[in-house]
N, C-alpha and C positions, 0 to 999 in steps of 0.2 A: 183756739187761741190759748196761748200759754198764760200762766199766772203772771201778773205784773211783778217785775223785779224791784226789790228794795235795796238800793245801794248801801244804805246805812247798816242793814243787817249783814250784807256780804262783806262790809269793810272789816269786820272782826276776823274773818278768814284771811284777808290780805295782811292785816297787821300780824296775825299769827305766823303767816308765811315769812314775813320779814324777820321776825325773831328766829325762826327756824334756819333761814338762809344766812343770817348775819355772820356766822363764823367762816363762811365759805366764799361768798361773792363780794364783789367790790361795789361800793356806792359810786356810780359813774358821774363824771363832772357834767355840769351844764354851763356852757360858755356863751358869752354875748358875741354875736356876729356883727361887727361894725359895717362890713360890706353889704350884707343882705339887708340890714336895717336901713342903710342909706338908699339902696335900690328900691325897697318896698315901702319906704316911708313910715315904718313902724318898728318897734323894738322886736328883734328876732333873736331867740336863744336856740342853741343846739344841744340836745340831750345826747351825749356821746356813748351810746351802747356799743359802738365799735371798740371801745376800750374795756369792755367787760371780758371776763375770762372766757376763753374759746373765741373771742372776737365777735360775740353776739349775745343778745338778750336771752337766747334759748335756754341757757343753763339755769336760769331762774326757775322757770316752770318745771323743767325736767327734774331738777334737784328737789323742789318742793314735793312733787309727785312721789319721788322715790323715798324721801324721808318720812312720808306719811304712810307708807306701806307697812303691813305687819312683818315682823322678823321672818316668819316662815316664807312669805312671798319673796322677800329680799334674798333669802338663802337659796332659793331656786334660780335666781338670776333674772335679768331683764332682757327684753328684745325690742327693737324698733326698726322701722324702715325709713331711710332717708338718703339723700345724695348730697347733703350740705350741712347747714348749721345745727339742725336737730340731731344729726348723727354725733357731732362733736359734743353737743350739750349733754346728751344721754351718756356718752362714753365717760366724760369727766365726772358727771353727777354720780354715776354708778361707782366709779373709783373712789370718790370722796365718801360715799356711803358704805364702802367696803363690800361691794357685791360685784358679781360678774355681769358683763353685758355682751350681747351679740347684736350687731347692726347689719341689716341686709341692705345692700346698695346695688343699684343697677350696674350692669356689666360695663357700661361706658363711662362710669364715674371717673373724674379726673384723678390721676395718681396722687396728686398733692392732697386731695381731700381724704383719700383712703389712708394715706400715711399719717395724716393728722389724727384721724379717728383711732387708728391703731396706737398712735403715740399717747392718747388719753386712756388707753387700757382696754379697748374693746376688741373683740374678735369680729372680723369683717367677713361677711359672706357675700359674694357677688352673684346676683341672680336677676335675670329679666332684662328687658330692653328699656324699661321705664319705671317710674315710681310705682304705678299701679301693680305691675307684675312683681316688683320687689316687696310691696306691702302684702300681697296675697301670699307670697312665700313666707314672709315673717309670721303671718297668722298660722300657717301650717306648722312652722317650727315651734311656735308658742304652744300649740296644742300637743305636739309630740313631746317636747322637752319640759313642759310645765312652767315655762318662763312667763313673767308678767309683761304684757305689751305696754309701752309708753307712747301714747298718741302724741303727735306733734302739736295739737291745739285743742281738741275737743274733749277735754276732761276738766272738771272744776279745779282740781289741785294745780293743773297746768295754768289755767286762767288766773288763779289767785297768785301764783308765783310771778307771772308776768305783770300782775297788778302792782307789784312792789316798785315798778318803774314810775307809776302814777304817784305813789307816796313820795318818792324822791323829788319829782317835779313840783309837787305842792309845797314842799319845804324849800326847795332851791329857788323858786320863782314865785314869791308871794302874790304878785299882781298878774299872774298869767291869765290871759283872756281866751286864748285858743290853743289847742294842742293838735298837731297834725301828725298822723302816724301812717306807716305802710299797712296794707292789709294783704295777707295771704289767705290762710284759713281763718284768721280772725282772733287768735289767742291773745296777741299783744294788745290790740285795740280793745278787746272785751275786758281784759284785766284793768287796763288804764282807765277805761270809761267807768267801771265799777268804783274804782278808788276815787277818781276825781269828782264824779257826780255825788259821792257821799260827802266829800270834804268841801268841794266848791261847785255846787249845783249849777252856777251860772257859766262855768267854763264850757266853751264850745269844743266838742270832740269831732274831728274831721278825719276821715279815712281815705286813703288813696290806693288805687289799684292800677295796674297796667291795662291798656285798652284790650290787648289780646288775651288777658287772663283776669277777667273781672266778674267772677260768679257772685261775689258779695254785692257789688254795685247793681248788677242785674237783678239779684234776688230782692234787694231793698226797693228798687224801682217798681218791680212787678208784684211785690207783696207775698211772694212765696219762693222757696229755695229753687234756684236754677243751677244747671250744670253746664260748664263749658267743656265740650267733648275733647277738644284739642287745644288746650291753653298754650299760647305762644308769646314769649317775651324774653328779652335778654336778661331781665331781672329774675334769675332762676329762684331766688329765695321766696318769691311770691308767685311762682308759676304753678298755680293750683287750679283745678277744674271744678272743685266743689267746696262748699262751706260746711262748717260743723253745725250740728243741731243746737248745741249750747251757744256757740259763738254767734250764730245767726240771730237768736233771740236777744242776746245782749246788744248787738249792734242795732237791731230793729228798734229796740226800746230806748236805748241810751245815746246812740251816736247821732250827732246833729246833721252831718252831711257826709256823703261819699261821692268821690269824683274819680275820673280816670285820667291818665297821662299817656302820651304817645311814646314810642320808642326813641324818637329823636329828642324829646324832652327829658327822658331818663338819661340818655347818653350825655346830653349837655349838662345835666345835674351833677353827674360824676365829675366832669371836668371843672365846672364852676366851683364845686365844693373843694376840690383839690387845689385849684389855682387861687381862689379868693380867700379860703379859710384854712388851707394847709391840712385838710382832713381827708384821709383816704377811706372811702366807704364803698361797699358793694352796690350794685345797681338797684337792688330792692330797697336799700336803705335811703337812697336819695329821692325816692318818689315824693316825699313831702316838699323837698327843695324844688323838684320839677313842677309840682303843682303851684307853688308860689310864684316861681319865675315865669311859668306859662300863663299866669293870670287866672288859674282855675280857683284859687283861694285868695281872697282879699280880706284884710282886717285892719282896723285902726287900733286894735288892742294889742297888748303884748302877746307875741306868738312864740310857742315852743315847737320846734320840729324835732321829732325823735329820729335820730340816725341809728337804725336798729342793728347794723352790723358792718364789719369791715373786711370780710373774707372774700376778696376779689383776686382773681388770677392776674399775675403780673402781665401776661400776654394780652389780656383784655384791657388792662390799663393803657398799654401802648396803643392799641387799636382805637380806644375811645379818645385818647389825646389827639391822635392824628385826625380822627373824624371831627372832633371839636374845632381844631385849627382850620380844617377845610371849610366847615360851615361858616366860620368867621372870615373866610377869604385870606387867611394867613398861609395856607398851603394851596398851591396851584400846580396843576399839571399842564404843561405846554408841549405839544407835539409838532415838530418841524419836519418838513420834507426838504432836503437840501442836496446839493451836488455832492457826490461821493468823491471828494478831492481834498488834498491837504489844506488846512486853514479854515475850512467851513465851520467846523465845530468850535475852534478857538474864537472866531469872530462872533458867533452866537453867544458864547459864554461872556465875552467882553461886553456885549450889549446888556446882558442881564446884570453884570457886575455894576454897570453904570447906574442901575436903578437900585443898587444895594440889596439885591436878591441873594439869598444863600441857596446854592444848588445842593440838594440832598441826594439826588439819584439821577443817573443818566443811563438810558437803555437804547441800544441800536437795533434796527431791524432792516436786514437787507434781503429778506425772503423774496425771491423773484416773482412769485405769483401775487405778491401784495404790493411790491414797490417797483416802479419802472427801472429798467437797466440804467446804470450810471447815477442812480439816486440812492439815498438812504433816509429812513425815517428815524428820527431821534426824539425820544420822549424825556422831558426834563421834569423832575419833581422839585419845585422851588419853594422856599420859605420867604415871605415878603413882610414888609413892615406895616402895610396897610391893606385894607380890603380891595382898594382900587388898583394897587400896584400890579397885580397879575394881568389885568386887562391892558394896562399901560405898556407893560413889557411886550405883550403879544402884538399890540399895535405898532410899536417901534420895530419889532422884528419883521413885521409885514411890510412896513415902509422901506426897510433895508433890502427887500427882495426875497425874503424867506417865505416859503409856502407854509402858512400856519394851518395845520390839518385840523378840521373839526370846528373852525370858527364860524 
């Protein structure tokens, strides 16, 4: 059993980190969400770390770690492994501190993330099929080149840097009762828990992980560190298989609850946050919203949800919006088998128009082995004004003699 943590003693380190970081990072805003407050029946605030430099909280911890290194270590340069926000955080932090950085990223990393990391001043090395292989190569390069490795979460100076988020929450929301945060490796929630338990011991700290990547939740439930061999979730920012030694102890001792959310709840959270609050956030960052909307977290006190980052691919935004509309019944696919003759398609479209449906896509299939001779299958993707309209349109088409396939 580790020694009990004393948040008040650790607070001095977090306050020092804030002074160290002050010239470089932004104090991110905390905004009141009228929509979520009405839906959940309590006051809900959003801490917008997606507006931090590099679009994520990660630069706080990385920069604090780098600024506390001896000059000799900085002169030899830094190295890290990452496919996302940590890469950009270390790259910018190294540039701000006036030292070089090398980031090892998996070969399949999206080009946009590579370009952003290079844009912040890092040298990028592509190696391995996944994070574990990239991290192993980073350790080899650190040994060969004498560079200092910057861990994404399991170092005290990283944790103290992330804890500055907690200081800002305490100042911005004096009556906060609960703070909900995403958990990946645990650096953010560990730092915020240390800060808030020192300043406001009664504030509840709640952590959220994806069901398919929940090593911290499993570890807390079972009382010892657990590994998820193949973590899987669209929330890549928290797609980790193991927790840190330091972060596990902080979470075990200071975090009040940990919960998981489903992939559908995460996807819905991205859309809800964008539509209702005009906030663009990455999938990992919306897990607190997903937990609240999914009924996993309930509170009558003032709640702060930490939106940890906003680095989401535009293509994923499009897919998530379509998926969200489909779940609400606003997007419907209707497939008709009709006579392959002039006028058939026009009559079907007129029937849809009468229900005020917007036809987004039309696809024809005349493949002989799939469709009888003289017929054609046409699939319509339509946008409707209500959840019931899709079924109503399909019913009307059937009544008009169309063969609605798959009903």
